[in-house]
C-alpha positions in Angstrom: 0.0 0.0 0.0 1.0 3.6 -0.7 0.4 6.4 1.7 0.0 10.2 1.1 -0.4 13.2 3.4 -2.0 16.5 2.4 -1.2 19.5 4.5 -4.1 21.9 5.3 -3.2 25.5 5.3 -5.9 28.2 5.5 -8.5 25.7 6.8 -6.7 25.4 10.1 -7.4 29.1 10.8 -11.1 28.6 10.7 -13.0 28.7 14.0 -16.2 27.0 15.0 -17.2 26.2 11.4 -14.0 24.4 10.6 -15.8 21.1 10.3 -17.8 22.4 7.3 -14.6 23.1 5.4 -13.0 19.8 6.4 -16.1 17.8 5.4 -16.1 19.6 2.0 -12.4 18.8 1.4 -12.9 15.1 2.2 -16.0 14.9 0.0 -14.2 16.6 -2.9 -11.3 14.2 -2.6 -13.5 11.1 -2.3 -15.6 12.1 -5.3 -12.5 12.7 -7.4 -11.1 9.3 -6.5 -14.3 7.4 -6.8 -13.2 5.6 -9.9 -10.1 4.1 -8.3 -9.3 2.2 -5.1 -8.3 4.7 -2.4 -9.2 5.4 1.3 -9.5 9.0 2.3 -9.5 10.4 5.9 -8.8 13.7 7.7 -7.4 14.0 11.2 -5.8 16.8 13.1 -4.9 19.1 10.2 -3.8 16.3 7.8 -5.5 14.7 4.8 -4.6 11.0 4.6 -4.9 8.8 1.5 -4.0 5.2 1.4 -4.1 3.3 -1.9 -2.6 0.3 -3.7 0.3 0.9 -6.1 -2.0 0.8 -9.2 -3.9 3.9 -7.9 -0.8 6.1 -7.1 -0.8 8.0 -10.3 -4.4 8.9 -10.0 -4.0 9.9 -6.4 -1.1 12.2 -7.2 -3.0 13.7 -10.1 -6.0 14.5 -7.9 -3.7 16.0 -5.1 -2.1 18.3 -7.7 -5.6 19.6 -8.6 -7.1 19.7 -5.1 -8.1 23.0 -3.6 -7.8 23.4 0.2 -4.3 21.9 0.8 -1.0 23.7 0.7 1.0 20.6 -0.4 1.2 16.9 -0.3 3.8 14.1 0.1 4.1 10.4 -0.5 5.2 9.1 2.9 6.8 6.1 4.5 4.5 4.9 7.3 6.6 3.2 10.1 6.2 1.9 13.6 6.0 4.6 16.2 9.5 4.1 17.8 12.8 5.9 17.2 14.5 2.8 15.8 12.0 2.5 13.0 12.0 6.3 12.3 15.8 6.3 12.2 15.9 3.4 9.8 13.5 5.2 7.4 15.5 8.5 7.6 18.7 6.6 6.9 17.1 4.9 3.8 16.0 8.3 2.5 19.5 9.7 3.1 21.0 6.9 1.1 18.6 7.5 -1.8 19.5 11.2 -1.7 23.2 10.4 -1.8 22.7 8.0 -4.7 20.9 10.9 -6.5 23.9 13.1 -6.1 22.9 15.2 -3.1 25.5 16.1 -0.4 23.7 17.4 2.7 20.5 16.9 4.6 18.5 18.1 7.6 15.8 16.4 9.6 12.7 18.3 10.8 10.3 16.7 13.2 6.8 17.4 14.4 5.4 15.5 17.4 1.6 15.6 17.4 1.4 12.7 19.8 2.7 14.1 23.0 2.9 10.7 24.6 5.9 9.9 22.4 8.9 9.7 24.7 11.1 12.1 22.7 10.3 15.7 21.9 10.7 17.2 18.4 14.3 18.3 18.8 15.3 14.9 20.2 13.6 13.1 17.3 15.7 15.2 14.9 18.9 14.4 16.6 18.3 10.7 17.1 16.8 10.2 13.6 19.7 11.9 11.8 22.5 10.2 13.8 23.0 7.1 11.8 23.1 8.8 8.4 25.6 11.4 9.8 27.8 8.8 11.6 28.0 6.6 8.6 29.0 9.6 6.4 26.0 9.1 4.0 25.3 12.9 3.9 26.7 15.9 5.7 24.3 17.8 8.0 23.4 21.4 7.0 20.7 22.9 9.1 20.7 26.2 7.2 20.6 25.3 3.5 20.4 21.5 3.1 20.1 19.8 -0.3 17.5 17.5 1.1 15.0 18.1 3.9 13.7 14.9 5.5 10.6 15.4 7.6 9.2 13.2 10.4 5.7 13.5 11.8 4.7 11.5 14.8 0.9 11.3 15.0 -1.3 8.2 15.4 1.5 6.6 13.3 4.9 7.8 12.4 5.5 9.3 8.9 8.8 9.9 7.2 9.2 11.7 3.8 11.7 13.8 1.9 9.9 15.5 -0.9 6.7 17.7 -0.8 4.7 18.9 -3.8 2.9 22.2 -3.7 -0.8 22.2 -4.3 -3.4 24.9 -5.1 -3.9 26.2 -1.5 -7.0 28.2 -0.8 -10.4 26.7 0.3 -12.2 23.6 -0.8 -14.4 24.2 -3.8 -18.0 24.3 -2.7 -17.8 26.3 0.5 -18.2 29.7 -1.1 -21.3 29.4 -3.4 -21.5 29.2 -7.1 -20.3 31.6 -9.8 -20.8 31.7 -13.6 -17.6 32.3 -15.5 -17.7 34.1 -18.9 -15.2 31.8 -20.6 -13.5 32.9 -23.8 -10.6 31.3 -25.6 -8.1 33.8 -24.2 -5.6 33.8 -21.4 -7.6 35.8 -18.9 -10.9 34.0 -18.2 -9.6 30.6 -17.3 -7.3 32.2 -14.8 -10.2 34.2 -13.4 -12.2 31.0 -12.9 -9.3 29.3 -11.2 -8.7 32.1 -8.8 -12.4 32.0 -7.7 -12.2 28.3 -7.3 -9.2 28.8 -4.9 -11.5 30.9 -2.8 -13.9 27.9 -2.5 -16.4 28.9 -5.3 -17.9 26.3 -7.5 -17.6 27.6 -11.1 -19.9 27.0 -14.1 -18.9 28.3 -17.5 -20.6 30.0 -20.5 -19.1 30.5 -23.9 -20.5 32.6 -26.7 -19.9 31.2 -30.2 -20.5 32.8 -33.5 -20.2 30.1 -36.1 -19.3 30.3 -39.0 -17.6 33.6 -38.1 -15.7 31.8 -35.4 -14.4 28.3 -36.2 -15.1 24.9 -34.9 -11.5 24.9 -33.7 -12.3 28.0 -31.6 -15.1 26.1 -29.8 -12.9 23.1 -29.3 -10.2 25.3 -27.8 -12.8 26.6 -25.2 -14.0 23.1 -24.5 -10.4 22.1 -23.7 -10.0 25.1 -21.4 -13.3 24.2 -19.6 -12.1 20.7 -19.0 -8.8 21.9 -17.6 -10.3 24.4 -15.2 -13.2 22.0 -14.4 -10.7 19.6 -13.0 -9.5 22.1 -10.4 -13.2 22.6 -9.3 -14.0 18.9 -9.4 -16.5 19.5 -12.1 -18.1 22.2 -14.3 -20.8 22.6 -17.0 -19.9 24.5 -20.1 -22.9 26.3 -21.6 -22.3 27.1 -25.3 -24.6 29.9 -26.6 -24.7 30.7 -30.3 -24.5 34.4 -30.7 -24.3 34.7 -34.5 -27.7 36.3 -34.9 -27.1 38.6 -31.9 -23.8 39.8 -33.4 -25.3 40.4 -36.8 -28.0 42.5 -35.1 -25.4 44.5 -33.3 -23.5 45.0 -36.5 -26.7 46.2 -38.2 -28.1 48.4 -35.4 -25.2 49.6 -33.2 -22.9 52.5 -34.0 -19.6 50.9 -34.9 -17.5 52.3 -32.0 -20.0 50.7 -29.5 -20.1 47.2 -31.2 -17.8 45.5 -28.7 -19.4 47.2 -25.7 -22.9 46.2 -27.0 -21.7 42.6 -27.3 -20.5 42.6 -23.7 -24.0 43.9 -22.6 -25.7 41.2 -24.5 -23.4 38.6 -22.9 -24.3 40.1 -19.5 -28.0 39.8 -20.3 -27.6 36.1 -21.2 -25.4 35.5 -18.1 -28.2 36.9 -15.9 -30.6 34.4 -17.4 -28.2 31.5 -16.9 -27.4 32.6 -13.3 -31.1 32.4 -12.5 -31.5 29.0 -14.2 -28.5 27.4 -12.4 -28.9 29.3 -9.1 -25.6 31.0 -9.3 -24.6 33.7 -6.8 -22.3 35.8 -9.0 -20.9 36.4 -12.5 -17.1 36.1 -13.0 -15.2 37.7 -15.8 -11.5 37.9 -16.8 -11.4 41.6 -17.1 -8.3 43.5 -16.2 -8.4 47.3 -15.8 -7.2 49.1 -18.9 -6.1 46.0 -20.7 -8.4 46.6 -23.8 -10.9 49.3 -24.8 -13.9 47.6 -23.2 -12.0 47.5 -19.9 -11.6 51.2 -19.1 -13.2 52.4 -15.9 -16.1 53.9 -17.7 -16.8 50.9 -19.9 -16.5 48.5 -17.0 -19.1 50.6 -15.2 -21.5 50.3 -18.2 -21.0 46.5 -18.3 -21.7 46.2 -14.6 -24.8 48.3 -14.9 -26.4 45.4 -16.8 -25.5 42.7 -14.3 -28.3 41.6 -12.0 -25.9 39.6 -9.9 -22.6 40.5 -8.1 -19.9 40.9 -10.8 -16.5 39.4 -9.7 -13.3 40.5 -11.6 -10.5 38.6 -9.8 -7.9 39.8 -12.3 -8.8 43.5 -12.2 -5.4 44.6 -10.7 -3.1 42.1 -12.4 -0.9 42.8 -15.5 -0.6 40.4 -18.4 2.6 38.8 -17.2 1.1 37.9 -13.9 -1.9 36.4 -15.7 0.4 34.4 -18.0 2.3 33.0 -15.1 -0.8 31.6 -13.6 -2.0 30.3 -16.9 1.3 28.3 -17.2 0.8 27.0 -13.7 -2.6 25.6 -14.4 -1.7 24.3 -17.9 -4.1 26.6 -19.9 -1.4 28.8 -21.5 -0.6 26.6 -24.5 -4.3 26.2 -25.3 -5.2 29.8 -24.8 -2.5 31.1 -27.3 -3.8 28.8 -30.1 -4.6 31.1 -33.1 -8.4 30.7 -33.1 -10.1 34.0 -32.4 -13.3 34.4 -30.4 -16.3 36.5 -31.4 -15.1 39.5 -29.4 -11.9 39.8 -31.5 -13.5 39.2 -34.9 -16.2 41.9 -34.6 -14.0 44.5 -32.9 -14.4 48.0 -34.3 -11.3 49.9 -35.5 -11.9 52.8 -33.1 -13.9 51.5 -30.1 -15.5 53.9 -27.7 -13.2 54.3 -24.6 -15.4 56.2 -22.2 -19.0 55.3 -22.7 -21.8 56.9 -20.8 -24.2 54.5 -19.1 -27.3 56.3 -20.2 -26.1 56.6 -23.8 -25.2 52.9 -23.8 -28.6 51.8 -22.5 -30.3 53.9 -25.2 -28.3 52.3 -27.9 -29.0 48.8 -26.5 -32.7 49.4 -26.3 -32.8 50.7 -29.9 -31.2 47.4 -31.1 -34.4 45.5 -30.0 -32.3 42.4 -29.3 -33.7 40.9 -26.1 -35.8 38.2 -27.9 -32.7 37.1 -29.9 -30.7 36.7 -26.7 -33.5 34.7 -25.1 -33.8 32.4 -28.1 -30.0 31.8 -28.1 -30.1 31.1 -24.4 -32.8 28.5 -24.6 -31.0 26.7 -27.5 -27.7 26.5 -25.7 -25.6 23.3 -25.7 -24.4 22.0 -22.3 -21.2 19.8 -21.8 -20.1 18.5 -18.4 -16.5 17.9 -17.4 -15.3 16.5 -14.1 -12.1 15.5 -12.4 -13.6 12.1 -11.5 -14.3 11.4 -15.2 -10.7 12.3 -16.1 -9.4 10.0 -13.4 -11.6 7.2 -14.6 -10.6 7.8 -18.2 -6.9 7.6 -17.4 -6.8 5.1 -14.6 -10.2 3.6 -13.9 -9.5 0.4 -16.0 -6.3 -0.4 -14.1 
């Protein structure tokens, strides 16, 4: 059997309602691993997963995508005595030496206060054999390898730890509807809200044949990737071809992109009501493009009937790109298939629209019935981390 420990971060700061967060984390983990053999438990600030060797890849994949833990490690579970702990530390030191490392340090945490040695004594005793035999030198300030010992209901020894997504378990902070395009920004916006515990559903506005089938496939790939961080998501695909042609026909050209954003907001309001969402999420960043000036953002927000969350508002493009690379959406987002916003962009867009003027132009387009028709004819695709795990490892 293989054993893994996930370290809780922010969750440990919660007060009387901590059990709600812990229960959600365990439920999310169990759901994601439902297709493989694995046992999940949570005790005293640690998430424990035990599984057979055949499930290890699946477990590690899930831990990499799991919101609510700061990091995870594959651990050696040993008898709770200093001899067994020392033997495990020595074995890890030998592996580190064989891999070319020169120095090490042992850190210990004694959760079980009945254990006869305190944390400092565990460090000294557990490191002694590896040091005495000259396997590795001790460096307490900048070691090549950090070997960690945790004495809890059992003793755990490990030398490598992988960072995870941190934040809160998805599902503890309501539900948001993400306006998902094929660009870099919106997937990152959805991911950031998931890290705050929000379940995220997606909507994509397609304008075939003006936008290609490849453009839609690109968005489907992005929805699948970010859906795995949230355990699952539904991608709602709304055909906006007729809507955009009406905008082109009725709207002054400088207002075309802004009118499209207002139509999207109208459709988002309908979808939020249908799926019982609490907020609308966009990937807007202040000043990044013409539709994202202070004035134009105010116009867009005036059409939202739900709270409008813009988690990227104060970030620059490089910061957004860094996160996109971390969550593996960057290479998909930069594929050269343009979305409807780009293809219908005017040469000289309005930069500082007035809310009342924008509302007047919108009303004159007589477009609400088209939006409602497009909304009712939407296509819905579901993606989940559990399905990805089953597809990759469920048959093993």
